[in-house]
Each structure stands twice: as structure tokens, then as C-alpha cells.
VEXMIKOL-190832 format. One record per residue: residue number from 1; x, y, z of N, C-alpha, C in turn. Coordinates in nm, 2 decimals. Example, Ala and Ser with C-alpha at 12.3 -4.5 7.8 and 13.67 -1.06 7.14 Angstrom:
+-----+--------+--------+--------+--------+--------+--------+--------+--------+--------+
|   i |   n.xx |   n.yy |   n.zz |  ca.xx |  ca.yy |  ca.zz |   c.xx |   c.yy |   c.zz |
+-----+--------+--------+--------+--------+--------+--------+--------+--------+--------+
|   1 |   1.32 |  -0.57 |   0.78 |   1.23 |  -0.45 |   0.78 |   1.32 |  -0.33 |   0.78 |
|   2 |   1.28 |  -0.22 |   0.71 |   1.37 |  -0.11 |   0.71 |   1.29 |   0.00 |   0.79 |
+-----+--------+--------+--------+--------+--------+--------+--------+--------+--------+
This chain:
+-----+--------+--------+--------+--------+--------+--------+--------+--------+--------+
|   i |   n.xx |   n.yy |   n.zz |  ca.xx |  ca.yy |  ca.zz |   c.xx |   c.yy |   c.zz |
+-----+--------+--------+--------+--------+--------+--------+--------+--------+--------+
|   1 |   6.33 |  10.06 |   7.79 |   6.35 |  10.20 |   7.84 |   6.38 |  10.19 |   7.99 |
|   2 |   6.47 |  10.27 |   8.04 |   6.50 |  10.28 |   8.18 |   6.48 |  10.42 |   8.24 |
|   3 |   6.45 |  10.42 |   8.37 |   6.43 |  10.55 |   8.44 |   6.53 |  10.55 |   8.55 |
|   4 |   6.59 |  10.67 |   8.56 |   6.68 |  10.69 |   8.68 |   6.62 |  10.80 |   8.76 |
|   5 |   6.60 |  10.78 |   8.89 |   6.53 |  10.87 |   8.98 |   6.62 |  10.92 |   9.09 |
|   6 |   6.63 |  11.05 |   9.10 |   6.71 |  11.11 |   9.21 |   6.61 |  11.21 |   9.29 |
|   7 |   6.63 |  11.21 |   9.42 |   6.55 |  11.30 |   9.50 |   6.63 |  11.38 |   9.60 |
|   8 |   6.58 |  11.50 |   9.63 |   6.64 |  11.58 |   9.73 |   6.52 |  11.66 |   9.80 |
|   9 |   6.56 |  11.72 |   9.91 |   6.47 |  11.82 |   9.97 |   6.55 |  11.95 |   9.99 |
|  10 |   6.48 |  12.06 |   9.99 |   6.54 |  12.19 |  10.02 |   6.44 |  12.28 |  10.08 |
|  11 |   6.49 |  12.39 |  10.14 |   6.40 |  12.48 |  10.20 |   6.31 |  12.55 |  10.09 |
|  12 |   6.19 |  12.58 |  10.13 |   6.10 |  12.64 |  10.03 |   6.16 |  12.76 |   9.97 |
|  13 |   6.23 |  12.84 |  10.04 |   6.29 |  12.97 |   9.99 |   6.40 |  12.95 |   9.88 |
|  14 |   6.45 |  12.83 |   9.87 |   6.56 |  12.81 |   9.77 |   6.51 |  12.71 |   9.66 |
|  15 |   6.39 |  12.66 |   9.67 |   6.35 |  12.55 |   9.58 |   6.35 |  12.60 |   9.43 |
|  16 |   6.29 |  12.72 |   9.41 |   6.28 |  12.76 |   9.27 |   6.41 |  12.79 |   9.21 |
|  17 |   6.50 |  12.85 |   9.28 |   6.64 |  12.87 |   9.24 |   6.71 |  12.74 |   9.21 |
|  18 |   6.69 |  12.65 |   9.30 |   6.76 |  12.52 |   9.28 |   6.71 |  12.45 |   9.16 |
|  19 |   6.59 |  12.46 |   9.13 |   6.54 |  12.39 |   9.01 |   6.60 |  12.46 |   8.88 |
|  20 |   6.62 |  12.59 |   8.89 |   6.69 |  12.66 |   8.78 |   6.83 |  12.61 |   8.77 |
|  21 |   6.90 |  12.59 |   8.88 |   7.04 |  12.54 |   8.88 |   7.04 |  12.40 |   8.83 |
|  22 |   6.94 |  12.31 |   8.87 |   6.93 |  12.18 |   8.82 |   6.92 |  12.17 |   8.67 |
|  23 |   6.84 |  12.27 |   8.61 |   6.83 |  12.28 |   8.47 |   6.96 |  12.31 |   8.40 |
|  24 |   7.04 |  12.39 |   8.46 |   7.18 |  12.43 |   8.41 |   7.28 |  12.32 |   8.43 |
|  25 |   7.26 |  12.22 |   8.52 |   7.36 |  12.12 |   8.55 |   7.31 |  11.98 |   8.50 |
|  26 |   7.23 |  11.92 |   8.58 |   7.19 |  11.78 |   8.56 |   7.11 |  11.77 |   8.43 |
|  27 |   7.01 |  11.86 |   8.41 |   6.93 |  11.85 |   8.28 |   7.02 |  11.87 |   8.16 |
|  28 |   7.10 |  11.97 |   8.16 |   7.19 |  12.00 |   8.05 |   7.28 |  11.89 |   8.02 |
|  29 |   7.34 |  11.83 |   8.13 |   7.44 |  11.72 |   8.11 |   7.37 |  11.60 |   8.06 |
|  30 |   7.26 |  11.56 |   8.11 |   7.19 |  11.44 |   8.07 |   7.14 |  11.45 |   7.93 |
|  31 |   7.08 |  11.56 |   7.89 |   7.02 |  11.58 |   7.76 |   7.12 |  11.59 |   7.65 |
|  32 |   7.25 |  11.61 |   7.68 |   7.35 |  11.62 |   7.58 |   7.41 |  11.48 |   7.54 |
|  33 |   7.36 |  11.37 |   7.61 |   7.41 |  11.24 |   7.59 |   7.32 |  11.16 |   7.50 |
|  34 |   7.37 |  11.11 |   7.39 |   7.30 |  11.02 |   7.31 |   7.25 |  10.90 |   7.39 |
|  35 |   7.12 |  10.87 |   7.38 |   7.07 |  10.76 |   7.46 |   6.98 |  10.81 |   7.58 |
|  36 |   6.99 |  10.94 |   7.61 |   6.90 |  10.99 |   7.71 |   6.78 |  11.04 |   7.63 |
|  37 |   6.66 |  10.99 |   7.67 |   6.54 |  11.02 |   7.59 |   6.45 |  11.12 |   7.65 |
|  38 |   6.49 |  11.19 |   7.76 |   6.41 |  11.29 |   7.82 |   6.42 |  11.30 |   7.97 |
|  39 |   6.35 |  11.39 |   8.03 |   6.36 |  11.41 |   8.17 |   6.23 |  11.47 |   8.22 |
|  40 |   6.21 |  11.46 |   8.35 |   6.10 |  11.53 |   8.42 |   6.16 |  11.58 |   8.56 |
|  41 |   6.12 |  11.70 |   8.60 |   6.15 |  11.75 |   8.73 |   6.01 |  11.76 |   8.80 |
|  42 |   6.00 |  11.71 |   8.91 |   5.88 |  11.71 |   8.99 |   5.90 |  11.78 |   9.12 |
|  43 |   5.80 |  11.86 |   9.17 |   5.82 |  11.93 |   9.29 |   5.69 |  11.90 |   9.38 |
|  44 |   5.72 |  11.88 |   9.51 |   5.61 |  11.86 |   9.60 |   5.64 |  11.93 |   9.73 |
|  45 |   5.54 |  12.01 |   9.77 |   5.55 |  12.09 |   9.90 |   5.53 |  11.99 |  10.02 |
|  46 |   5.63 |  11.99 |  10.10 |   5.63 |  11.91 |  10.23 |   5.68 |  12.00 |  10.34 |
|  47 |   5.59 |  12.09 |  10.37 |   5.62 |  12.20 |  10.46 |   5.70 |  12.15 |  10.58 |
|  48 |   5.81 |  12.22 |  10.61 |   5.86 |  12.35 |  10.56 |   5.95 |  12.34 |  10.45 |
|  49 |   5.96 |  12.22 |  10.38 |   6.05 |  12.20 |  10.27 |   5.98 |  12.17 |  10.14 |
|  50 |   6.06 |  12.15 |  10.04 |   6.01 |  12.11 |   9.91 |   6.09 |  11.98 |   9.87 |
|  51 |   6.02 |  11.88 |   9.83 |   6.08 |  11.76 |   9.77 |   6.09 |  11.78 |   9.62 |
|  52 |   6.21 |  11.75 |   9.57 |   6.23 |  11.76 |   9.42 |   6.28 |  11.63 |   9.37 |
|  53 |   6.22 |  11.58 |   9.27 |   6.25 |  11.46 |   9.21 |   6.29 |  11.48 |   9.06 |
|  54 |   6.41 |  11.43 |   9.02 |   6.46 |  11.45 |   8.89 |   6.47 |  11.31 |   8.83 |
|  55 |   6.39 |  11.28 |   8.72 |   6.40 |  11.15 |   8.66 |   6.45 |  11.17 |   8.51 |
|  56 |   6.53 |  11.08 |   8.47 |   6.57 |  11.08 |   8.33 |   6.54 |  10.95 |   8.27 |
|  57 |   6.52 |  10.95 |   8.14 |   6.48 |  10.83 |   8.06 |   6.60 |  10.79 |   7.98 |
|  58 |   6.63 |  10.66 |   7.98 |   6.75 |  10.61 |   7.90 |   6.72 |  10.49 |   7.82 |
|  59 |   6.79 |  10.47 |   7.71 |   6.78 |  10.35 |   7.63 |   6.85 |  10.23 |   7.69 |
|  60 |   6.98 |  10.26 |   7.74 |   7.06 |  10.15 |   7.80 |   7.13 |  10.19 |   7.92 |
|  61 |   7.18 |  10.10 |   8.00 |   7.26 |  10.13 |   8.12 |   7.39 |  10.18 |   8.08 |
|  62 |   7.45 |  10.14 |   7.96 |   7.58 |  10.19 |   7.92 |   7.57 |  10.34 |   7.89 |
|  63 |   7.46 |  10.38 |   7.83 |   7.45 |  10.52 |   7.80 |   7.43 |  10.60 |   7.93 |
|  64 |   7.36 |  10.54 |   8.03 |   7.34 |  10.61 |   8.16 |   7.47 |  10.62 |   8.23 |
|  65 |   7.57 |  10.53 |   8.21 |   7.70 |  10.54 |   8.27 |   7.78 |  10.66 |   8.22 |
|  66 |   7.75 |  10.70 |   8.10 |   7.82 |  10.82 |   8.05 |   7.80 |  10.94 |   8.15 |
|  67 |   7.68 |  10.95 |   8.20 |   7.64 |  11.05 |   8.29 |   7.68 |  11.02 |   8.44 |
|  68 |   7.64 |  10.90 |   8.48 |   7.65 |  10.86 |   8.62 |   7.79 |  10.80 |   8.66 |
|  69 |   7.86 |  10.75 |   8.57 |   7.99 |  10.68 |   8.60 |   7.96 |  10.53 |   8.62 |
|  70 |   8.06 |  10.46 |   8.66 |   8.05 |  10.31 |   8.68 |   7.94 |  10.27 |   8.79 |
|  71 |   7.93 |  10.35 |   8.89 |   7.84 |  10.32 |   9.00 |   7.71 |  10.40 |   8.96 |
|  72 |   7.62 |  10.33 |   8.89 |   7.50 |  10.39 |   8.84 |   7.40 |  10.43 |   8.96 |
|  73 |   7.42 |  10.38 |   9.07 |   7.33 |  10.40 |   9.19 |   7.38 |  10.52 |   9.28 |
|  74 |   7.49 |  10.57 |   9.24 |   7.55 |  10.69 |   9.32 |   7.49 |  10.82 |   9.26 |
|  75 |   7.44 |  10.90 |   9.35 |   7.39 |  11.03 |   9.30 |   7.50 |  11.12 |   9.24 |
|  76 |   7.46 |  11.18 |   9.14 |   7.55 |  11.28 |   9.07 |   7.52 |  11.42 |   9.14 |
|  77 |   7.62 |  11.47 |   9.21 |   7.60 |  11.60 |   9.27 |   7.69 |  11.70 |   9.21 |
|  78 |   7.66 |  11.83 |   9.22 |   7.73 |  11.94 |   9.16 |   7.79 |  12.03 |   9.27 |
|  79 |   7.90 |  12.10 |   9.23 |   7.97 |  12.18 |   9.33 |   7.89 |  12.28 |   9.41 |
|  80 |   7.79 |  12.34 |   9.34 |   7.71 |  12.45 |   9.41 |   7.58 |  12.40 |   9.47 |
|  81 |   7.56 |  12.27 |   9.47 |   7.43 |  12.22 |   9.53 |   7.41 |  12.28 |   9.67 |
|  82 |   7.52 |  12.28 |   9.75 |   7.52 |  12.32 |   9.89 |   7.46 |  12.46 |   9.90 |
|  83 |   7.47 |  12.55 |   9.80 |   7.42 |  12.69 |   9.81 |   7.27 |  12.69 |   9.83 |
|  84 |   7.20 |  12.59 |   9.79 |   7.06 |  12.58 |   9.79 |   7.01 |  12.50 |   9.91 |
|  85 |   7.10 |  12.46 |  10.00 |   7.08 |  12.39 |  10.12 |   6.99 |  12.26 |  10.10 |
|  86 |   7.03 |  12.19 |   9.99 |   6.96 |  12.07 |   9.97 |   7.01 |  11.96 |  10.06 |
|  87 |   6.92 |  11.86 |  10.08 |   6.95 |  11.74 |  10.15 |   6.92 |  11.63 |  10.04 |
|  88 |   7.03 |  11.58 |   9.99 |   7.02 |  11.49 |   9.87 |   7.02 |  11.34 |   9.91 |
|  89 |   6.94 |  11.26 |   9.84 |   6.96 |  11.12 |   9.85 |   7.10 |  11.09 |   9.79 |
|  90 |   7.17 |  11.00 |   9.85 |   7.31 |  10.97 |   9.80 |   7.30 |  10.86 |   9.70 |
|  91 |   7.19 |  10.79 |   9.70 |   7.17 |  10.68 |   9.60 |   7.05 |  10.71 |   9.52 |
|  92 |   7.05 |  10.67 |   9.39 |   6.94 |  10.68 |   9.31 |   6.87 |  10.55 |   9.28 |
|  93 |   6.75 |  10.55 |   9.23 |   6.68 |  10.43 |   9.19 |   6.67 |  10.42 |   9.04 |
|  94 |   6.69 |  10.30 |   8.99 |   6.68 |  10.27 |   8.85 |   6.57 |  10.17 |   8.83 |
|  95 |   6.48 |  10.21 |   8.74 |   6.36 |  10.12 |   8.70 |   6.36 |  10.09 |   8.56 |
|  96 |   6.31 |   9.97 |   8.53 |   6.29 |   9.93 |   8.39 |   6.14 |   9.95 |   8.36 |
|  97 |   6.11 |  10.03 |   8.25 |   5.97 |  10.05 |   8.22 |   5.92 |   9.92 |   8.16 |
|  98 |   5.81 |   9.87 |   8.21 |   5.75 |   9.74 |   8.16 |   5.62 |   9.76 |   8.09 |
|  99 |   5.56 |   9.88 |   8.11 |   5.43 |   9.91 |   8.05 |   5.41 |  10.07 |   8.05 |
| 100 |   5.35 |  10.12 |   7.96 |   5.32 |  10.27 |   7.96 |   5.20 |  10.29 |   7.87 |
| 101 |   5.14 |  10.41 |   7.89 |   5.02 |  10.45 |   7.81 |   4.99 |  10.59 |   7.83 |
| 102 |   4.89 |  10.64 |   7.78 |   4.84 |  10.77 |   7.79 |   4.69 |  10.78 |   7.79 |
| 103 |   4.63 |  10.88 |   7.85 |   4.49 |  10.90 |   7.84 |   4.44 |  10.93 |   7.70 |
| 104 |   4.32 |  10.88 |   7.67 |   4.27 |  10.91 |   7.54 |   4.18 |  11.02 |   7.54 |
+-----+--------+--------+--------+--------+--------+--------+--------+--------+--------+
């Protein structure tokens, strides 16, 4: 299993709306691809901004390419991202899950 991690920051006043937009764009697009096994959106207050992290879980790199294109490490940005005044990482990180568990 692979994890693709993208981060951005945005002003506190646009964060909630941006997360809604992210659900309509990145979440919708990734979850429609066979081989994407889920996602998480995380939010952290870093006054005066908010850091947002979007991670997706994938079975293979080839399936991830359907979403990201040939350059897996290039961030996928959407036309209206600028409306939310985000500052986006231009590169993403990809991790291979080597162990996992849950609390009992």
C-alpha cells in the first residue's frame, strides 16, 4: 500500500470552504479511480493560517498515475484553488506503508 501526501496552507477564514472545495475536486477525482483505497484530510491551526494535508491510499504507482500523471511527485492543483488563497506545496511525498495497526 502507498500513501500520497499533499500539503497547503491557507488563511483561517477560507480553510473550511477550501476543504469543501477539496472534497469536490481532489477527493472526488481520486476516489473514482480503481486502486485508490481511501483518503484523509487533516487540518492544523498554525495561526494566522491553517495547514491542510490531503493523503490518499493507493494499491500501485500505476493506479496513482491515473490521477497524478507521469510525474507522481508534482502536485495536482485545480483551477479555483487560488480563490481560497492557498499556498500549495508544488511537490508531494509518496510513502510505502511498511507496518500498520490499530488500538485494541
